[in-house]
C-alpha positions in Angstrom: -13.2 -30.8 -14.8 -12.2 -27.5 -15.2 -14.5 -24.7 -14.6 -15.9 -26.6 -11.3 -15.6 -26.3 -8.0 -15.2 -29.2 -6.0 -15.8 -28.5 -2.4 -15.5 -31.7 -0.3 -15.3 -30.4 3.2 -18.4 -28.2 2.6 -16.9 -24.7 4.0 -17.5 -22.8 0.6 -13.7 -22.9 -0.5 -12.9 -24.8 -3.6 -10.8 -28.0 -3.1 -8.2 -26.8 -5.1 -7.5 -23.3 -3.1 -6.8 -25.4 -0.1 -3.6 -26.9 1.3 -5.6 -29.4 3.4 -9.2 -30.4 2.7 -11.0 -32.3 5.4 -12.5 -35.4 4.4 -13.5 -38.7 7.3 -10.9 -39.0 9.3 -8.7 -36.3 8.4 -8.5 -33.1 10.5 -6.8 -30.5 9.1 -5.0 -27.5 11.2 -2.1 -26.1 12.1 0.4 -28.5 13.3 3.3 -25.8 13.8 3.9 -25.8 18.1 5.1 -22.3 17.5 2.0 -20.8 16.1 -0.7 -18.9 17.6 -3.4 -20.8 16.0 -1.3 -24.5 17.0 -4.0 -27.0 17.1 -3.3 -30.4 19.1 -5.9 -32.4 17.4 -4.9 -32.0 14.0 -3.6 -34.7 12.3 -2.8 -33.4 8.8 -0.7 -29.9 8.5 -2.6 -27.1 6.8 0.2 -24.0 6.8 -2.7 -21.6 5.7 -3.9 -22.5 9.1 -1.1 -21.0 10.8 -0.8 -17.7 12.3 2.3 -16.2 14.0 2.5 -12.8 16.6 1.9 -10.0 14.3 -0.2 -11.5 11.8 -3.6 -10.6 11.4 -5.8 -12.1 14.2 -8.3 -14.8 13.9 -11.6 -15.4 15.3 -13.5 -12.6 18.0 -11.3 -9.5 17.4 -10.5 -6.7 20.0 -10.2 -2.8 18.7 -12.3 -1.2 16.9 -13.6 -0.9 13.5 -11.1 0.0 10.9 -7.8 -0.9 13.5 -5.2 -3.7 12.5 -6.2 -6.5 14.9 -3.4 -8.6 15.2 -1.9 -11.2 17.6 0.6 -9.9 20.3 3.8 -11.3 21.2 2.0 -13.6 23.5 -0.8 -14.3 20.9 -3.3 -12.5 22.9 -5.4 -9.3 20.7 -3.8 -6.8 20.2 -4.9 -3.6 17.7 -3.5 -0.5 16.4 -4.6 2.2 14.0 -3.1 2.2 10.4 -1.0 5.4 9.4 -1.3 7.2 6.2 1.5 7.2 3.9 0.1 8.4 0.4 -3.5 9.5 -0.7 -5.0 11.0 -3.5 -8.6 11.8 -4.0 -8.1 14.6 -6.7 -9.7 17.9 -5.0 -6.8 20.1 -5.5 -6.5 19.0 -9.1 -7.6 21.4 -11.6 -10.5 19.8 -14.0 -9.4 18.1 -17.1 -5.9 17.2 -15.4 -4.7 14.4 -17.6 -5.2 13.3 -21.6 -8.3 14.9 -22.9 -9.2 14.3 -26.4 -6.1 14.3 -28.0 -4.2 16.9 -25.6 -2.3 16.5 -22.6 -3.0 19.0 -19.7 -0.4 19.3 -16.6 0.8 15.7 -17.9 2.8 16.3 -20.3 3.3 12.8 -22.0 3.3 9.3 -21.1 4.5 8.2 -17.6 5.5 12.1 -17.1 4.3 12.7 -13.4 1.2 15.3 -12.7 1.9 18.3 -10.3 0.7 15.6 -7.6 3.3 13.1 -8.4 0.9 10.5 -10.6 1.3 9.1 -13.7 -0.6 8.0 -16.9 -0.1 5.7 -19.6 -2.8 6.4 -22.3 -3.4 3.1 -25.0 -2.9 5.9 -27.9 -2.7 9.4 -28.9 -6.5 9.1 -30.3 -9.0 12.6 -30.1 -12.1 10.2 -29.3 -11.5 9.7 -25.3 -10.7 11.1 -22.1 -8.4 10.0 -19.4 -8.1 12.6 -16.5 -9.8 14.4 -13.1 -13.2 15.6 -14.0 -16.4 16.5 -11.9 -19.3 15.2 -13.2 -21.7 17.2 -10.5 -22.9 14.3 -9.2 -22.0 15.3 -5.6 -18.4 13.2 -5.6 -16.3 16.0 -6.3 -13.4 15.5 -8.4 -12.9 12.1 -9.6 -10.4 10.7 -12.3 -12.5 9.4 -15.6 -11.9 7.1 -18.2 -14.4 7.7 -20.8 -14.8 6.7 -24.8 -12.7 4.4 -26.6 -9.8 4.6 -24.6 -8.4 1.1 -24.8 -6.5 -0.1 -22.2 -4.5 3.2 -20.0 -3.1 2.8 -16.8 -3.1 5.5 -13.4 0.0 4.5 -11.4 -0.2 6.8 -8.1 2.6 8.5 -6.1 5.3 6.6 -4.3 4.8 5.9 -0.5 7.8 5.0 1.6 7.0 1.5 3.3 10.6 0.9 4.8 10.7 -0.9 8.1 6.9 -0.9 8.1 5.0 -4.8 9.0 1.9 -4.2 6.7 0.2 -1.9 3.9 -3.4 -1.3 3.2 -4.3 -0.3 -0.1 -7.6 1.3 -0.9 -9.5 2.7 -4.1 -13.1 3.5 -4.9 -13.9 2.8 -8.1 -17.4 3.3 -10.0 -18.3 1.7 -13.3 -21.4 3.4 -14.9 -22.6 4.6 -18.7 -23.0 2.0 -21.5 -20.9 -1.0 -20.2 -20.1 -3.2 -22.1 -18.6 -6.6 -21.4 -15.0 -6.5 -22.1 -15.0 -2.8 -19.9 -13.1 -3.1 -16.6 -10.6 -1.5 -13.8 -8.2 -3.6 -11.7 -6.2 -2.3 -9.3 -2.7 -3.8 -8.4 -0.1 -2.8 -5.8 3.4 -1.8 -7.2 6.1 -2.9 -5.0 9.4 -1.4 -6.0 8.3 -0.4 -9.5 7.4 -4.1 -10.1 3.4 -4.7 -10.6 2.0 -7.2 -8.4 0.2 -10.1 -9.5 -2.6 -9.9 -7.2 -5.4 -7.4 -7.6 -6.9 -5.9 -4.7 -10.4 -4.1 -6.3 -11.6 -5.2 -9.9 -14.7 -3.8 -11.3 -16.3 -5.3 -14.7 -18.9 -4.5 -17.1 -22.2 -6.8 -17.8 -22.6 -5.9 -21.2 -24.1 -3.5 -23.7 -27.4 -3.3 -21.8 -25.3 -1.5 -19.2 -25.0 -2.1 -15.5 -25.2 0.4 -12.7 -23.1 -0.6 -9.7 -22.2 1.8 -6.5 -19.0 2.6 -5.5 -16.9 -0.5 -5.1 -14.6 0.0 -1.8 -11.5 -1.9 -2.9 -9.2 -2.9 0.2 -6.3 -5.0 -0.1 -3.7 -5.9 3.0 -0.1 -7.2 2.0 2.9 -7.9 3.9 5.7 -5.7 3.4 8.9 -8.1 3.3 11.8 -6.2 2.2 9.9 -3.5 0.0 10.5 0.2 0.3 8.4 1.3 -2.2 4.6 1.0 -3.0 2.5 2.4 -5.4 -1.0 2.0 -6.7 -2.1 1.2 -10.3 -5.3 1.2 -11.9 -5.9 -0.3 -15.1 -8.8 1.0 -17.1 -9.7 -0.9 -20.3 -12.6 1.4 -21.6 -12.7 -0.3 -25.3 -15.2 0.6 -27.8 -17.3 -3.0 -29.0 -20.1 -1.5 -30.0 -19.7 2.3 -31.0 -20.8 3.8 -28.1 -18.5 5.9 -26.5 -20.7 7.3 -23.5 -19.0 4.3 -21.5 -17.1 5.8 -18.6 -15.4 4.8 -15.4 -14.8 7.0 -12.3 -12.1 6.3 -9.4 -11.1 8.0 -6.0 -9.5 8.1 -2.7 -6.6 6.1 -3.4 -4.9 5.2 -0.5 -1.8 3.8 1.0 -1.5 3.1 4.4 1.3 1.0 6.5 1.1 -0.3 9.9 3.4 -2.1 12.5 7.5 -2.7 12.5 9.2 -5.7 11.0 11.9 -6.6 12.9 13.7 -9.3 15.6 10.7 -9.8 18.1 13.1 -12.4 20.3 14.6 -10.7 23.8 17.4 -12.9 23.7 18.4 -12.1 20.3 21.4 -9.8 19.5 19.3 -7.7 17.5 15.7 -7.7 19.3 14.0 -4.9 19.1 11.6 -4.1 21.5 9.2 -2.1 19.2 9.3 -4.6 16.6 5.0 -5.8 15.9 5.6 -8.5 13.2 9.0 -10.8 13.3 10.5 -10.5 10.0 13.1 -13.5 10.7 16.2 -11.5 10.9 17.4 -12.1 14.6 20.9 -13.0 14.8 22.3 -15.4 17.9 25.9 -14.8 19.2 27.5 -15.1 23.2 23.6 -16.1 24.4 22.1 -19.1 25.4 19.1 -20.6 24.4 16.8 -23.4 25.9 14.9 -26.0 24.3 10.9 -25.6 24.3 9.9 -29.1 22.8 11.1 -31.9 21.0 13.4 -31.6 17.7 16.8 -30.9 16.1 19.1 -28.6 17.2 18.3 -26.8 13.7 14.6 -26.2 13.8 12.2 -23.9 15.5 12.6 -25.1 19.4 14.5 -22.6 21.0 13.8 -19.5 23.7 16.3 -17.2 25.2 14.6 -17.8 28.7 14.6 -21.3 31.0 11.6 -23.0 31.3 8.7 -21.5 34.1 6.5 -24.5 34.8 6.8 -26.8 37.2 10.2 -28.2 38.4 11.2 -26.7 34.7 9.5 -28.2 32.6 8.4 -26.3 29.5 4.2 -26.8 29.9 2.0 -26.9 26.5 2.1 -25.4 22.7 2.0 -23.2 21.5 5.5 -21.2 22.1 4.9 -18.3 20.2 8.3 -16.7 21.1 10.5 -20.1 19.9 12.9 -19.8 17.6 15.3 -21.2 14.9 18.9 -19.9 16.2 20.9 -21.4 13.1 22.7 -23.8 14.6 24.0 -25.4 11.4 25.7 -22.5 10.5 27.7 -22.2 13.8 31.8 -23.1 13.3 34.4 -23.9 16.0 34.5 -20.3 16.8 30.9 -20.3 18.1 29.6 -18.2 21.1 26.0 -19.9 20.7 25.3 -21.9 23.9 22.0 -24.6 24.8 20.5 -25.9 27.9 18.7 -28.9 26.5 15.3 -28.3 28.8 13.6 -30.9 31.3 10.9 -32.9 29.3 12.6 -32.3 26.0 14.4 -34.5 23.6 16.7 -32.6 21.3 18.4 -34.4 18.4 21.9 -33.6 16.6 21.0 -32.9 12.9 24.4 -31.1 11.9 25.3 -30.6 8.2 28.9 -29.2 8.2 31.3 -31.7 6.3 34.3 -33.4 8.3 37.6 -33.5 6.8 38.4 -36.9 5.3 35.5 -38.4 6.7 32.5 -38.3 3.9 30.0 -40.1 6.3 29.9 -38.0 8.8 28.5 -34.6 9.5 29.4 -32.0 12.2 27.6 -29.2 14.4 29.0 -26.6 16.6 28.1 -25.5 20.5 29.7 -23.4 22.9 28.3 -24.7 26.2 25.8 -27.8 26.5 24.0 -28.5 29.4 21.2 -31.6 29.5 18.7 -30.6 32.6 17.7 -33.4 34.5 14.9 -35.3 32.7 16.5 -33.9 29.2 17.5 -36.3 26.3 20.4 -35.6 24.1 20.1 -38.1 20.7 23.4 -38.1 18.5 22.2 -40.6 15.4 24.7 -42.6 13.2 26.9 -40.2 10.8 26.7 -37.2 13.4 29.1 -35.6 15.3 28.4 -33.2 18.4 31.4 -30.8 19.0 31.6 -28.8 22.3 33.6 -26.1 22.6 33.2 -25.1 25.7 31.6 -26.8 28.9 29.5 -30.1 28.4 27.1 -30.8 31.6 24.7 -33.3 32.2 22.9 -33.2 35.0 20.4 -36.3 33.9 23.8 -38.3 34.5 23.4 -40.0 31.0 21.4 -38.2 29.0 23.0 -38.9 25.8 21.8 -41.5 23.5 22.7 -42.6 19.8 25.3 -44.1 17.6 27.1 -41.0 16.8 29.7 -39.5 18.1 30.0 -36.6 21.1 33.5 -34.6 21.2 34.2 -32.5 23.9 36.8 -30.3 23.0 36.4 -28.3 25.9 35.2 -29.5 29.7 33.2 -32.4 30.6 31.0 -32.3 34.0 28.4 -35.1 34.7 25.9 -34.9 37.7 25.1 -32.0 39.3 27.2 -30.4 41.5 29.5 -33.6 41.5 32.4 -31.9 39.4 33.5 -34.8 37.4 35.5 -33.5 34.5 36.6 -35.3 31.2 38.3 -34.5 28.1 38.3 -35.7 24.9 35.7 -37.7 22.9 32.9 -39.7 23.5 32.1 -42.1 20.3 29.8 -45.0 19.9 27.4 -43.6 22.0 
């Protein structure tokens, strides 16, 4: 049904654009217990509904207009002002800088920088069009203008350094006026580390030969920085003459790149924790620390925090658990320094993936010290072996189940304060 929008859940969004569509008996929502927007009543997972610390706040927001509003480390609402990384309003440019009727002014060739660092690339060297800075006397001052039979031309901003930032906001004002033809358009894209991104953040298109006279369009886009270091804006203007009318023109102005936040490790117990980070970029590393389970899952899952549960009796309470992390348990070896505590009220399952020499049916998982709190449970399924290289303590008395193997290379203690020590391998649990 190409060309049709099916909207079964009646939320004014095409079903094809959603990762989960609600129907009778189906409640879509975020089912990740570490997300600020976790929904305990959801029956079907919608990853699009999950928002984590550092991500844009959903619902009634705090802060002031124009600020970036996001989830803080504890999922509360936080706000911050954007920082300018690049701006161009053409006010300090000479009139006619650019490509004017076959002659470069200030810009000396295709993809050669102007004095302000921006670039232009014109479709040809024809003398029938204008692609440059101009003041129409309309009160807007200098704007960049594409006029006449230009074909597809590009204007690319100077470069903004966004290293280490969490988010980038790109903005541009576009006015499409004159005798607008159907194919005339301006499209704005981010350029990330010299690569033009596929998603545009502002565009305006002509309405036909009779003309359409829209006001300025204030285009804006917000994107995660990720590993990028350089950010630019590219405006692609296409003013192809369809009707022997070269009075069509397009203006754009106020090109802005802003950045905000700091990407880094937000887990306080991690080796590379950054107290100033506002967005967790997944870079946390774990060594010489003890982590505590927050809810049921596997050692490799995102269930660990660096502090003990503080609820009544040491239990962990209810979701969300925004500070829970995956600690790379399956990457550890027999030299591991990472220790674990299975908290009261939680069950942790061994899900190791390390090959065992001479035994293709078994997979290893290595831990340093392991403590099972009273009320906590450890499950070792068939085909899995847990290797405890340090001290193993079972305060539950019998907190282990499953048909896999438990191998204690260090010291085994059972029962709080009982001091019973066992050396060797326990298998066939």
